[in-house]
Jmol script that loads the backbone (N, CA, C; Angstrom):
load data "model"
ATOM      1  N   UNK A   1     101.635  52.524 250.638  1.00  0.00           N
ATOM      2  CA  UNK A   1     100.297  54.088 249.686  1.00  0.00           C
ATOM      3  C   UNK A   1      99.666  53.430 248.808  1.00  0.00           C
ATOM      4  N   UNK A   2      98.362  54.440 248.810  1.00  0.00           N
ATOM      5  CA  UNK A   2      97.672  54.474 247.722  1.00  0.00           C
ATOM      6  C   UNK A   2      97.896  54.233 246.499  1.00  0.00           C
ATOM      7  N   UNK A   3      96.949  53.659 245.361  1.00  0.00           N
ATOM      8  CA  UNK A   3      97.355  53.430 244.393  1.00  0.00           C
ATOM      9  C   UNK A   3      96.771  54.887 243.790  1.00  0.00           C
ATOM     10  N   UNK A   4      97.442  55.639 242.582  1.00  0.00           N
ATOM     11  CA  UNK A   4      96.864  56.671 242.423  1.00  0.00           C
ATOM     12  C   UNK A   4      95.465  56.775 241.695  1.00  0.00           C
ATOM     13  N   UNK A   5      94.740  57.445 241.608  1.00  0.00           N
ATOM     14  CA  UNK A   5      93.372  57.314 240.718  1.00  0.00           C
ATOM     15  C   UNK A   5      93.216  58.285 239.749  1.00  0.00           C
ATOM     16  N   UNK A   6      92.698  57.969 238.776  1.00  0.00           N
ATOM     17  CA  UNK A   6      92.334  58.777 237.561  1.00  0.00           C
ATOM     18  C   UNK A   6      91.909  60.217 237.727  1.00  0.00           C
ATOM     19  N   UNK A   7      92.910  61.110 237.200  1.00  0.00           N
ATOM     20  CA  UNK A   7      92.409  62.804 237.327  1.00  0.00           C
ATOM     21  C   UNK A   7      91.312  63.383 236.445  1.00  0.00           C
ATOM     22  N   UNK A   8      91.486  62.298 235.429  1.00  0.00           N
ATOM     23  CA  UNK A   8      90.663  62.349 234.354  1.00  0.00           C
ATOM     24  C   UNK A   8      89.092  62.263 234.108  1.00  0.00           C
ATOM     25  N   UNK A   9      88.188  62.870 234.209  1.00  0.00           N
ATOM     26  CA  UNK A   9      87.250  62.648 234.365  1.00  0.00           C
ATOM     27  C   UNK A   9      86.107  62.040 233.230  1.00  0.00           C
ATOM     28  N   UNK A  10      84.989  61.146 233.287  1.00  0.00           N
ATOM     29  CA  UNK A  10      84.413  60.667 232.478  1.00  0.00           C
ATOM     30  C   UNK A  10      84.371  61.586 231.293  1.00  0.00           C
ATOM     31  N   UNK A  11      83.708  62.775 231.498  1.00  0.00           N
ATOM     32  CA  UNK A  11      82.680  63.010 230.159  1.00  0.00           C
ATOM     33  C   UNK A  11      84.291  63.870 229.400  1.00  0.00           C
ATOM     34  N   UNK A  12      85.418  63.643 229.423  1.00  0.00           N
ATOM     35  CA  UNK A  12      86.484  64.135 229.063  1.00  0.00           C
ATOM     36  C   UNK A  12      86.828  62.809 227.529  1.00  0.00           C
ATOM     37  N   UNK A  13      86.743  62.135 227.982  1.00  0.00           N
ATOM     38  CA  UNK A  13      87.177  60.425 227.406  1.00  0.00           C
ATOM     39  C   UNK A  13      85.813  60.735 226.778  1.00  0.00           C
ATOM     40  N   UNK A  14      84.730  60.765 226.914  1.00  0.00           N
ATOM     41  CA  UNK A  14      83.384  60.521 226.035  1.00  0.00           C
ATOM     42  C   UNK A  14      83.688  61.719 225.390  1.00  0.00           C
ATOM     43  N   UNK A  15      83.464  63.106 225.404  1.00  0.00           N
ATOM     44  CA  UNK A  15      83.944  63.998 224.414  1.00  0.00           C
ATOM     45  C   UNK A  15      84.931  63.672 223.742  1.00  0.00           C
ATOM     46  N   UNK A  16      86.068  63.266 223.380  1.00  0.00           N
ATOM     47  CA  UNK A  16      87.212  62.268 222.840  1.00  0.00           C
ATOM     48  C   UNK A  16      86.759  62.004 222.055  1.00  0.00           C
ATOM     49  N   UNK A  17      86.122  60.751 222.449  1.00  0.00           N
ATOM     50  CA  UNK A  17      85.004  59.527 221.898  1.00  0.00           C
ATOM     51  C   UNK A  17      84.168  60.142 220.773  1.00  0.00           C
ATOM     52  N   UNK A  18      83.997  60.847 221.118  1.00  0.00           N
ATOM     53  CA  UNK A  18      82.681  61.551 220.168  1.00  0.00           C
ATOM     54  C   UNK A  18      83.183  62.077 218.950  1.00  0.00           C
ATOM     55  N   UNK A  19      84.102  63.020 219.629  1.00  0.00           N
ATOM     56  CA  UNK A  19      84.691  63.876 218.456  1.00  0.00           C
ATOM     57  C   UNK A  19      85.828  63.294 217.755  1.00  0.00           C
ATOM     58  N   UNK A  20      86.269  61.848 217.860  1.00  0.00           N
ATOM     59  CA  UNK A  20      86.868  60.890 216.781  1.00  0.00           C
ATOM     60  C   UNK A  20      85.836  60.155 215.799  1.00  0.00           C
ATOM     61  N   UNK A  21      84.535  59.899 216.661  1.00  0.00           N
ATOM     62  CA  UNK A  21      83.722  59.211 216.047  1.00  0.00           C
ATOM     63  C   UNK A  21      83.037  60.253 214.717  1.00  0.00           C
ATOM     64  N   UNK A  22      83.355  61.133 215.391  1.00  0.00           N
ATOM     65  CA  UNK A  22      82.290  62.631 213.999  1.00  0.00           C
ATOM     66  C   UNK A  22      83.231  62.627 213.067  1.00  0.00           C
ATOM     67  N   UNK A  23      84.810  63.204 213.672  1.00  0.00           N
ATOM     68  CA  UNK A  23      85.628  63.583 212.725  1.00  0.00           C
ATOM     69  C   UNK A  23      85.518  61.631 211.542  1.00  0.00           C
ATOM     70  N   UNK A  24      85.308  60.565 212.226  1.00  0.00           N
ATOM     71  CA  UNK A  24      85.316  59.450 211.216  1.00  0.00           C
ATOM     72  C   UNK A  24      83.763  59.549 210.313  1.00  0.00           C
ATOM     73  N   UNK A  25      83.215  59.779 210.741  1.00  0.00           N
ATOM     74  CA  UNK A  25      81.537  59.409 209.764  1.00  0.00           C
ATOM     75  C   UNK A  25      82.160  60.715 209.014  1.00  0.00           C
ATOM     76  N   UNK A  26      82.374  61.510 209.096  1.00  0.00           N
ATOM     77  CA  UNK A  26      82.774  62.796 208.017  1.00  0.00           C
ATOM     78  C   UNK A  26      83.041  62.316 207.203  1.00  0.00           C
ATOM     79  N   UNK A  27      83.766  61.494 207.737  1.00  0.00           N
ATOM     80  CA  UNK A  27      85.594  61.088 206.486  1.00  0.00           C
ATOM     81  C   UNK A  27      84.892  59.985 205.424  1.00  0.00           C
ATOM     82  N   UNK A  28      84.124  59.436 206.250  1.00  0.00           N
ATOM     83  CA  UNK A  28      83.360  57.862 205.356  1.00  0.00           C
ATOM     84  C   UNK A  28      81.980  58.763 204.404  1.00  0.00           C
ATOM     85  N   UNK A  29      81.357  59.554 205.044  1.00  0.00           N
ATOM     86  CA  UNK A  29      80.581  60.294 203.734  1.00  0.00           C
ATOM     87  C   UNK A  29      81.030  60.885 203.252  1.00  0.00           C
ATOM     88  N   UNK A  30      82.007  61.931 203.508  1.00  0.00           N
ATOM     89  CA  UNK A  30      82.691  63.370 202.829  1.00  0.00           C
ATOM     90  C   UNK A  30      83.251  62.476 201.110  1.00  0.00           C
ATOM     91  N   UNK A  31      84.699  61.384 201.718  1.00  0.00           N
ATOM     92  CA  UNK A  31      85.644  61.307 201.231  1.00  0.00           C
ATOM     93  C   UNK A  31      85.322  59.937 200.026  1.00  0.00           C
ATOM     94  N   UNK A  32      85.510  60.002 198.906  1.00  0.00           N
ATOM     95  CA  UNK A  32      85.642  59.217 198.325  1.00  0.00           C
ATOM     96  C   UNK A  32      86.482  57.850 197.828  1.00  0.00           C
ATOM     97  N   UNK A  33      87.730  58.169 198.304  1.00  0.00           N
ATOM     98  CA  UNK A  33      88.938  57.227 198.076  1.00  0.00           C
ATOM     99  C   UNK A  33      88.269  56.039 199.128  1.00  0.00           C
ATOM    100  N   UNK A  34      88.516  54.608 198.403  1.00  0.00           N
ATOM    101  CA  UNK A  34      88.173  53.649 199.389  1.00  0.00           C
ATOM    102  C   UNK A  34      89.283  54.380 200.772  1.00  0.00           C
ATOM    103  N   UNK A  35      90.503  54.116 200.608  1.00  0.00           N
ATOM    104  CA  UNK A  35      91.518  53.494 201.784  1.00  0.00           C
ATOM    105  C   UNK A  35      91.342  54.689 202.509  1.00  0.00           C
ATOM    106  N   UNK A  36      90.996  56.157 202.470  1.00  0.00           N
ATOM    107  CA  UNK A  36      90.651  56.755 202.874  1.00  0.00           C
ATOM    108  C   UNK A  36      89.416  56.284 203.663  1.00  0.00           C
ATOM    109  N   UNK A  37      88.457  55.703 203.080  1.00  0.00           N
ATOM    110  CA  UNK A  37      87.419  55.397 203.556  1.00  0.00           C
ATOM    111  C   UNK A  37      87.237  54.440 204.938  1.00  0.00           C
ATOM    112  N   UNK A  38      88.258  53.561 204.272  1.00  0.00           N
ATOM    113  CA  UNK A  38      88.918  52.282 205.308  1.00  0.00           C
ATOM    114  C   UNK A  38      89.323  52.895 206.781  1.00  0.00           C
ATOM    115  N   UNK A  39      89.873  53.801 206.501  1.00  0.00           N
ATOM    116  CA  UNK A  39      90.860  54.764 207.782  1.00  0.00           C
ATOM    117  C   UNK A  39      89.480  55.301 208.477  1.00  0.00           C
ATOM    118  N   UNK A  40      89.273  55.731 208.071  1.00  0.00           N
ATOM    119  CA  UNK A  40      87.880  56.809 208.589  1.00  0.00           C
ATOM    120  C   UNK A  40      86.513  55.481 209.620  1.00  0.00           C
ATOM    121  N   UNK A  41      86.684  54.375 208.857  1.00  0.00           N
ATOM    122  CA  UNK A  41      86.482  53.939 209.393  1.00  0.00           C
ATOM    123  C   UNK A  41      86.839  52.951 211.470  1.00  0.00           C
ATOM    124  N   UNK A  42      88.021  52.863 210.557  1.00  0.00           N
ATOM    125  CA  UNK A  42      89.137  52.332 211.779  1.00  0.00           C
ATOM    126  C   UNK A  42      89.184  53.264 213.043  1.00  0.00           C
ATOM    127  N   UNK A  43      88.821  54.441 212.599  1.00  0.00           N
ATOM    128  CA  UNK A  43      89.123  55.741 213.470  1.00  0.00           C
ATOM    129  C   UNK A  43      87.634  55.733 214.208  1.00  0.00           C
ATOM    130  N   UNK A  44      86.394  54.981 213.410  1.00  0.00           N
ATOM    131  CA  UNK A  44      85.132  55.201 214.288  1.00  0.00           C
ATOM    132  C   UNK A  44      85.256  54.035 215.182  1.00  0.00           C
ATOM    133  N   UNK A  45      86.331  52.943 215.116  1.00  0.00           N
ATOM    134  CA  UNK A  45      86.535  51.890 215.651  1.00  0.00           C
ATOM    135  C   UNK A  45      87.038  51.813 217.084  1.00  0.00           C
ATOM    136  N   UNK A  46      87.892  52.982 216.921  1.00  0.00           N
ATOM    137  CA  UNK A  46      88.401  53.174 217.685  1.00  0.00           C
ATOM    138  C   UNK A  46      87.826  54.389 218.482  1.00  0.00           C
ATOM    139  N   UNK A  47      86.987  55.151 218.385  1.00  0.00           N
ATOM    140  CA  UNK A  47      86.540  55.749 219.256  1.00  0.00           C
ATOM    141  C   UNK A  47      85.451  55.184 219.915  1.00  0.00           C
ATOM    142  N   UNK A  48      84.888  53.725 219.578  1.00  0.00           N
ATOM    143  CA  UNK A  48      83.723  52.978 220.267  1.00  0.00           C
ATOM    144  C   UNK A  48      85.113  52.356 221.316  1.00  0.00           C
ATOM    145  N   UNK A  49      86.078  52.459 221.187  1.00  0.00           N
ATOM    146  CA  UNK A  49      87.183  51.354 221.848  1.00  0.00           C
ATOM    147  C   UNK A  49      87.415  52.082 223.381  1.00  0.00           C
ATOM    148  N   UNK A  50      87.565  53.503 223.137  1.00  0.00           N
ATOM    149  CA  UNK A  50      88.150  54.449 223.793  1.00  0.00           C
ATOM    150  C   UNK A  50      86.780  54.672 224.941  1.00  0.00           C
ATOM    151  N   UNK A  51      85.614  54.532 224.587  1.00  0.00           N
ATOM    152  CA  UNK A  51      84.096  54.561 225.519  1.00  0.00           C
ATOM    153  C   UNK A  51      84.536  52.991 226.181  1.00  0.00           C
ATOM    154  N   UNK A  52      84.687  52.083 225.816  1.00  0.00           N
ATOM    155  CA  UNK A  52      84.347  50.825 226.661  1.00  0.00           C
ATOM    156  C   UNK A  52      85.647  50.641 227.202  1.00  0.00           C
ATOM    157  N   UNK A  53      86.646  51.319 227.219  1.00  0.00           N
ATOM    158  CA  UNK A  53      87.505  51.581 228.668  1.00  0.00           C
ATOM    159  C   UNK A  53      87.169  52.493 229.664  1.00  0.00           C
ATOM    160  N   UNK A  54      87.074  53.299 228.712  1.00  0.00           N
ATOM    161  CA  UNK A  54      87.116  54.815 229.709  1.00  0.00           C
ATOM    162  C   UNK A  54      84.884  53.392 230.693  1.00  0.00           C
ATOM    163  N   UNK A  55      84.269  53.411 230.009  1.00  0.00           N
ATOM    164  CA  UNK A  55      83.031  53.053 230.819  1.00  0.00           C
ATOM    165  C   UNK A  55      83.498  51.827 231.685  1.00  0.00           C
ATOM    166  N   UNK A  56      84.879  51.094 231.269  1.00  0.00           N
ATOM    167  CA  UNK A  56      84.807  50.072 232.267  1.00  0.00           C
ATOM    168  C   UNK A  56      85.264  50.563 233.582  1.00  0.00           C
ATOM    169  N   UNK A  57      86.777  51.302 233.327  1.00  0.00           N
ATOM    170  CA  UNK A  57      87.553  51.933 234.484  1.00  0.00           C
ATOM    171  C   UNK A  57      86.998  52.385 235.224  1.00  0.00           C
ATOM    172  N   UNK A  58      85.583  53.688 234.531  1.00  0.00           N
ATOM    173  CA  UNK A  58      84.655  54.073 235.616  1.00  0.00           C
ATOM    174  C   UNK A  58      83.466  53.228 236.277  1.00  0.00           C
ATOM    175  N   UNK A  59      83.440  52.270 236.011  1.00  0.00           N
ATOM    176  CA  UNK A  59      82.579  51.405 236.388  1.00  0.00           C
ATOM    177  C   UNK A  59      83.002  50.212 237.318  1.00  0.00           C
ATOM    178  N   UNK A  60      84.490  50.262 237.063  1.00  0.00           N
ATOM    179  CA  UNK A  60      85.515  48.883 237.355  1.00  0.00           C
ATOM    180  C   UNK A  60      85.048  47.455 236.711  1.00  0.00           C
ATOM    181  N   UNK A  61      84.968  47.829 236.367  1.00  0.00           N
ATOM    182  CA  UNK A  61      84.681  46.548 235.677  1.00  0.00           C
ATOM    183  C   UNK A  61      85.484  45.868 233.987  1.00  0.00           C
ATOM    184  N   UNK A  62      85.834  44.603 233.944  1.00  0.00           N
ATOM    185  CA  UNK A  62      86.312  44.112 232.819  1.00  0.00           C
ATOM    186  C   UNK A  62      86.100  44.025 231.842  1.00  0.00           C
ATOM    187  N   UNK A  63      85.300  43.630 231.673  1.00  0.00           N
ATOM    188  CA  UNK A  63      84.205  43.387 230.710  1.00  0.00           C
ATOM    189  C   UNK A  63      83.967  44.626 229.511  1.00  0.00           C
ATOM    190  N   UNK A  64      84.335  45.991 229.475  1.00  0.00           N
ATOM    191  CA  UNK A  64      84.463  46.695 228.527  1.00  0.00           C
ATOM    192  C   UNK A  64      85.282  46.606 228.304  1.00  0.00           C
ATOM    193  N   UNK A  65      87.093  46.262 228.963  1.00  0.00           N
ATOM    194  CA  UNK A  65      87.824  45.809 228.434  1.00  0.00           C
ATOM    195  C   UNK A  65      88.239  44.736 227.437  1.00  0.00           C
ATOM    196  N   UNK A  66      87.590  44.000 228.120  1.00  0.00           N
ATOM    197  CA  UNK A  66      87.568  42.545 227.519  1.00  0.00           C
ATOM    198  C   UNK A  66      86.782  43.053 225.756  1.00  0.00           C
ATOM    199  N   UNK A  67      85.453  43.575 225.754  1.00  0.00           N
ATOM    200  CA  UNK A  67      85.202  43.671 224.719  1.00  0.00           C
ATOM    201  C   UNK A  67      85.899  44.798 223.078  1.00  0.00           C
ATOM    202  N   UNK A  68      86.849  45.065 224.122  1.00  0.00           N
ATOM    203  CA  UNK A  68      87.654  46.719 223.383  1.00  0.00           C
ATOM    204  C   UNK A  68      88.598  45.647 222.863  1.00  0.00           C
ATOM    205  N   UNK A  69      89.172  44.282 223.610  1.00  0.00           N
ATOM    206  CA  UNK A  69      89.973  43.923 222.617  1.00  0.00           C
ATOM    207  C   UNK A  69      89.504  42.907 221.830  1.00  0.00           C
ATOM    208  N   UNK A  70      88.143  42.585 221.984  1.00  0.00           N
ATOM    209  CA  UNK A  70      87.342  41.460 220.835  1.00  0.00           C
ATOM    210  C   UNK A  70      87.151  42.445 219.534  1.00  0.00           C
ATOM    211  N   UNK A  71      86.844  43.797 219.431  1.00  0.00           N
ATOM    212  CA  UNK A  71      86.466  45.211 218.420  1.00  0.00           C
ATOM    213  C   UNK A  71      87.910  45.301 218.030  1.00  0.00           C
ATOM    214  N   UNK A  72      89.460  45.118 218.711  1.00  0.00           N
ATOM    215  CA  UNK A  72      90.589  45.599 217.889  1.00  0.00           C
ATOM    216  C   UNK A  72      90.686  44.184 216.908  1.00  0.00           C
ATOM    217  N   UNK A  73      90.146  42.918 217.570  1.00  0.00           N
ATOM    218  CA  UNK A  73      90.401  41.999 216.799  1.00  0.00           C
ATOM    219  C   UNK A  73      89.527  41.551 215.527  1.00  0.00           C
ATOM    220  N   UNK A  74      88.333  42.236 215.478  1.00  0.00           N
ATOM    221  CA  UNK A  74      87.568  42.131 214.798  1.00  0.00           C
ATOM    222  C   UNK A  74      88.534  43.529 213.556  1.00  0.00           C
ATOM    223  N   UNK A  75      88.669  44.731 213.966  1.00  0.00           N
ATOM    224  CA  UNK A  75      89.265  45.760 213.400  1.00  0.00           C
ATOM    225  C   UNK A  75      90.429  45.768 212.245  1.00  0.00           C
ATOM    226  N   UNK A  76      90.784  44.723 212.756  1.00  0.00           N
ATOM    227  CA  UNK A  76      92.505  44.184 212.366  1.00  0.00           C
ATOM    228  C   UNK A  76      91.986  43.213 211.296  1.00  0.00           C
ATOM    229  N   UNK A  77      90.954  42.350 211.440  1.00  0.00           N
ATOM    230  CA  UNK A  77      90.208  41.010 210.476  1.00  0.00           C
ATOM    231  C   UNK A  77      89.653  42.358 209.412  1.00  0.00           C
ATOM    232  N   UNK A  78      88.994  43.522 209.706  1.00  0.00           N
ATOM    233  CA  UNK A  78      88.276  44.148 208.623  1.00  0.00           C
ATOM    234  C   UNK A  78      89.427  44.834 207.554  1.00  0.00           C
ATOM    235  N   UNK A  79      90.499  45.165 208.754  1.00  0.00           N
ATOM    236  CA  UNK A  79      91.376  46.329 207.656  1.00  0.00           C
ATOM    237  C   UNK A  79      92.615  45.134 206.453  1.00  0.00           C
ATOM    238  N   UNK A  80      92.370  44.271 207.028  1.00  0.00           N
ATOM    239  CA  UNK A  80      93.232  43.432 206.147  1.00  0.00           C
ATOM    240  C   UNK A  80      92.339  42.603 205.353  1.00  0.00           C
ATOM    241  N   UNK A  81      90.812  42.290 205.105  1.00  0.00           N
ATOM    242  CA  UNK A  81      90.323  42.166 203.833  1.00  0.00           C
ATOM    243  C   UNK A  81      89.688  43.452 203.161  1.00  0.00           C
ATOM    244  N   UNK A  82      89.640  44.300 203.822  1.00  0.00           N
ATOM    245  CA  UNK A  82      89.356  45.616 202.843  1.00  0.00           C
ATOM    246  C   UNK A  82      90.558  46.255 202.080  1.00  0.00           C
ATOM    247  N   UNK A  83      91.862  45.634 202.862  1.00  0.00           N
ATOM    248  CA  UNK A  83      92.945  45.711 201.895  1.00  0.00           C
ATOM    249  C   UNK A  83      92.810  45.403 200.875  1.00  0.00           C
ATOM    250  N   UNK A  84      92.848  43.513 200.869  1.00  0.00           N
ATOM    251  CA  UNK A  84      92.993  42.794 200.369  1.00  0.00           C
ATOM    252  C   UNK A  84      91.705  43.060 198.802  1.00  0.00           C
ATOM    253  N   UNK A  85      90.586  43.332 199.172  1.00  0.00           N
ATOM    254  CA  UNK A  85      89.641  44.006 198.155  1.00  0.00           C
ATOM    255  C   UNK A  85      90.234  45.151 197.618  1.00  0.00           C
ATOM    256  N   UNK A  86      90.630  46.286 197.988  1.00  0.00           N
ATOM    257  CA  UNK A  86      90.972  47.072 197.425  1.00  0.00           C
ATOM    258  C   UNK A  86      92.225  47.071 196.388  1.00  0.00           C
ATOM    259  N   UNK A  87      93.039  45.892 197.207  1.00  0.00           N
ATOM    260  CA  UNK A  87      94.353  46.043 196.357  1.00  0.00           C
ATOM    261  C   UNK A  87      93.740  44.777 194.649  1.00  0.00           C
ATOM    262  N   UNK A  88      92.152  44.252 195.137  1.00  0.00           N
ATOM    263  CA  UNK A  88      92.230  43.084 193.645  1.00  0.00           C
ATOM    264  C   UNK A  88      90.878  44.300 193.149  1.00  0.00           C
ATOM    265  N   UNK A  89      90.234  45.391 193.176  1.00  0.00           N
ATOM    266  CA  UNK A  89      89.878  46.571 192.690  1.00  0.00           C
ATOM    267  C   UNK A  89      90.737  47.426 191.829  1.00  0.00           C
ATOM    268  N   UNK A  90      92.111  47.510 192.806  1.00  0.00           N
ATOM    269  CA  UNK A  90      93.018  48.372 191.875  1.00  0.00           C
ATOM    270  C   UNK A  90      93.329  47.852 190.833  1.00  0.00           C
ATOM    271  N   UNK A  91      93.636  46.391 190.623  1.00  0.00           N
ATOM    272  CA  UNK A  91      94.454  45.721 190.239  1.00  0.00           C
ATOM    273  C   UNK A  91      93.889  45.482 188.575  1.00  0.00           C
ATOM    274  N   UNK A  92      92.046  45.166 188.823  1.00  0.00           N
ATOM    275  CA  UNK A  92      91.318  44.948 187.827  1.00  0.00           C
ATOM    276  C   UNK A  92      90.807  46.361 187.206  1.00  0.00           C
ATOM    277  N   UNK A  93      90.656  47.376 187.892  1.00  0.00           N
ATOM    278  CA  UNK A  93      89.994  48.126 187.284  1.00  0.00           C
ATOM    279  C   UNK A  93      90.954  50.324 187.089  1.00  0.00           C
ATOM    280  N   UNK A  94      91.717  49.661 187.781  1.00  0.00           N
ATOM    281  CA  UNK A  94      92.875  51.020 188.165  1.00  0.00           C
ATOM    282  C   UNK A  94      92.098  52.249 188.948  1.00  0.00           C
ATOM    283  N   UNK A  95      91.511  51.722 189.416  1.00  0.00           N
ATOM    284  CA  UNK A  95      90.936  52.882 190.495  1.00  0.00           C
ATOM    285  C   UNK A  95      90.606  52.527 192.011  1.00  0.00           C
ATOM    286  N   UNK A  96      91.067  53.276 192.456  1.00  0.00           N
ATOM    287  CA  UNK A  96      90.179  53.268 194.150  1.00  0.00           C
ATOM    288  C   UNK A  96      88.900  54.834 194.073  1.00  0.00           C
ATOM    289  N   UNK A  97      88.914  54.981 193.633  1.00  0.00           N
ATOM    290  CA  UNK A  97      87.424  56.415 193.668  1.00  0.00           C
ATOM    291  C   UNK A  97      86.489  54.753 193.854  1.00  0.00           C
ATOM    292  N   UNK A  98      85.603  56.046 195.192  1.00  0.00           N
ATOM    293  CA  UNK A  98      84.017  54.566 195.359  1.00  0.00           C
ATOM    294  C   UNK A  98      82.788  54.808 194.854  1.00  0.00           C
ATOM    295  N   UNK A  99      83.298  56.137 193.733  1.00  0.00           N
ATOM    296  CA  UNK A  99      82.409  56.792 192.227  1.00  0.00           C
ATOM    297  C   UNK A  99      82.510  55.996 191.082  1.00  0.00           C
ATOM    298  N   UNK A 100      83.561  55.295 190.924  1.00  0.00           N
ATOM    299  CA  UNK A 100      84.204  54.774 189.532  1.00  0.00           C
ATOM    300  C   UNK A 100      83.999  52.965 189.773  1.00  0.00           C
ATOM    301  N   UNK A 101      83.903  52.975 190.570  1.00  0.00           N
ATOM    302  CA  UNK A 101      83.442  51.417 191.258  1.00  0.00           C
ATOM    303  C   UNK A 101      82.448  50.850 191.084  1.00  0.00           C
ATOM    304  N   UNK A 102      81.687  50.043 189.767  1.00  0.00           N
ATOM    305  CA  UNK A 102      80.435  50.011 189.446  1.00  0.00           C
ATOM    306  C   UNK A 102      80.285  48.631 189.518  1.00  0.00           C
ATOM    307  N   UNK A 103      81.740  48.074 189.709  1.00  0.00           N
ATOM    308  CA  UNK A 103      81.915  45.825 189.202  1.00  0.00           C
ATOM    309  C   UNK A 103      80.185  45.181 189.881  1.00  0.00           C
ATOM    310  N   UNK A 104      79.626  46.106 191.132  1.00  0.00           N
ATOM    311  CA  UNK A 104      78.635  45.572 190.695  1.00  0.00           C
ATOM    312  C   UNK A 104      76.938  45.195 190.253  1.00  0.00           C
ATOM    313  N   UNK A 105      77.434  46.448 189.708  1.00  0.00           N
ATOM    314  CA  UNK A 105      76.175  46.976 188.409  1.00  0.00           C
ATOM    315  C   UNK A 105      76.127  45.849 187.823  1.00  0.00           C
ATOM    316  N   UNK A 106      74.962  45.727 187.031  1.00  0.00           N
ATOM    317  CA  UNK A 106      74.795  44.110 185.495  1.00  0.00           C
ATOM    318  C   UNK A 106      75.327  45.261 184.527  1.00  0.00           C
TER     319      UNK A 106
END
end "model"
wireframe off; spacefill off
backbone 0.3
color backbone group
């Protein structure tokens, strides 16, 4: 018995990925809360992972899946460092709004 092949075309994966990426991009550009911006960056990274895995499956190569695994590891580190920075800023300034924080200015 043959292995089942994917019935979902590559264009569907790319469309979902593009919608996710645009949602994350709009969230980064529009929202002013640090936590929401961090979540939107994670959505954009997940959209890139969908593309990597879809093209990896389409081209029958493991390179895209391996790259997606590295992106997931980088995203986990980015989330941990980002949340740590947000906690430190919140404790010192009592603000999570991007516009209210100007600690890098002289």
